[in-house]
Phi, psi and omega in degrees: 000146181261123182248134175237098185290333181293134181290153179125171181286167177230117182251133174244121184243133182229160184232017181202164178292317175301322177295324178295321178296318178295318180300316179298319178294321180295319182303323181292342183265359176279142179297332178234075185297339179294342178278349190263123173251145182246133184230146178210156178287337179223167180277071182294316183213155174298146177102354178248136175278136178267123181266151178260151181082195182271168184292327179299324178293316177300313181301321179299324178289325184279331192307313189292330188236020179249140177281329184207145173234124183244119178258120176262084188182184178294142183296328180299322179297317182292318180302314181292327182287325184270342187308316183291347189251349183291130181222312188211129184295340179273346183245329184296147176292160171293135178237126182231141178243135180232137174285170190299337181250003177077020181288318179236137181233111190256124170281109190262322185211146181058049185297306183272302185295318184270351177090013181293326179298309180298319179296317179299319180295320180292318179296316179299323178296326180284322182273354188058037177258199183240121175285138178247105183238124184250359175298124189306310185294329183269330177296337180279354174283105192246355190268128173254129180253111173279133185232130167240150184201152171284155182302135174087008178294152180271164175298324180298320179295317180296313182294325179297318179292318179298314181298320180296316180294318179297315180299318180297332180265005180073030183239172178228175178300332180294345179274350188279125178267319179198163172256150179225142178207174183283157183299334177298337183256017182306323184250019180289111189301320182297321178290316181296318179292320178300319179297318178299318181290334175274354184055046180226142177286165175250122175261128181267130180246126182291150180300325181298321178292323180293326180299332178299327182265350193291335179298323180283343185243011191296128169221080186306139180162215189302314184299316182291325177297322184276316189257343184085001176230159188280339181207156181240302192293319182295305181294328178300317179293318185289333186269012181274350181198163183282343181235050183243131179227153180297139182253329184211153178298159178298141176243133178245131183205117169053051177082006181234137171245141184224137173228137179260134173232159183234136171284116187261009178305130175084349185296321181294323178294319177298319180300317180295321180294328180279351180083013179272167182236000000 
């Protein structure tokens, strides 16, 4: 579920029929869908309001009382539409841009103060896309925690396993970018609560994607009998990004399994800048 703690409306604006389909799907994933209005330049699908005039005019009407504006379209269109209204990072709404299929979710404005970074990460977790966050302090959060768990585990059990794995790797909760788990655990309360307490979204990974990796990770037994795949936490962590690799072996603790993976984007460039080989 997508949570927007800041008060105010949430507007999703689209410029195509594929974008309209994505917008309709996204509204259903918000914790408070009644706050979400859907807008389009044309009547692509039922359920979207058609706005008159240009998009910049619509944005101007929404700007003062909205917590977030999400554009499902090219980022250039959104930049031009919001430019006349941008004033203060503490007052401006969060602005996020999503492509028509949800592959990339860009935190465009009010990333930290307005919550656009967190919103982009949550939307990307729902679309199984990639959040693009350029705020320095948050872009450095590189750790993905893959989680498997028995039914009914508590948030305390999940967090205890996560903390143990992080400590063993010399990391802290502040390094965690997101949690990942199998689709069977989409509604597992203990995992969802643990993610909230870590202030990290949960990315759901489908079983079919995990099966692609299971030959390399196969350990036939209880996990495969229950879920239909040989492992959960390792492939869930690895499948959250195109440049994600396992950082530490799987840890099992009190009905919870945890695997740490790291987003390695940019690491080679940093190494070169540091003069290392």
